[in-house]
C-alpha positions in Angstrom: 22.5 67.6 -6.6 19.3 67.1 -8.5 17.2 63.9 -8.4 18.4 62.8 -11.9 22.1 63.2 -10.9 21.5 61.2 -7.8 19.8 58.3 -9.8 22.8 58.5 -12.2 25.5 58.2 -9.6 23.5 55.6 -7.6 23.1 53.3 -10.6 26.7 53.8 -11.5 27.7 52.7 -7.9 25.5 49.6 -8.1 27.0 48.8 -11.5 30.5 49.0 -10.2 29.6 46.9 -7.1 28.1 44.2 -9.4 31.1 44.1 -11.7 33.4 43.8 -8.7 31.3 40.9 -7.3 31.3 39.1 -10.7 35.1 39.4 -11.0 35.5 38.1 -7.4 33.5 35.0 -8.2 35.8 34.2 -11.3 38.9 33.9 -9.1 39.1 30.4 -7.6 40.8 30.1 -4.3 43.9 27.9 -4.5 45.2 26.3 -1.4 49.0 26.3 -1.5 50.6 23.0 -0.4 54.1 21.6 -0.7 53.0 18.9 -3.1 51.1 21.2 -5.5 53.1 23.1 -8.1 52.4 26.8 -8.9 49.0 26.9 -10.7 48.6 29.6 -13.3 45.3 30.3 -15.0 44.2 33.1 -17.3 40.7 34.5 -17.1 39.1 36.6 -19.8 36.4 38.6 -18.1 34.9 41.9 -19.4 37.7 42.3 -21.9 40.3 42.3 -19.1 43.0 39.7 -18.6 43.6 38.4 -15.1 46.6 36.2 -14.5 47.0 34.4 -11.1 
């Protein structure tokens, strides 16, 4: 593996880790209790639809 290939894959890995971290912060944590109904929210992030 050449140096330029290493830099390419290293940057790709960092970019994927950053995207995963950004997606994780967009998911709020809901505490399920008996008096709370099912909560549904739709997030639009990076052209993906996440439904929880």
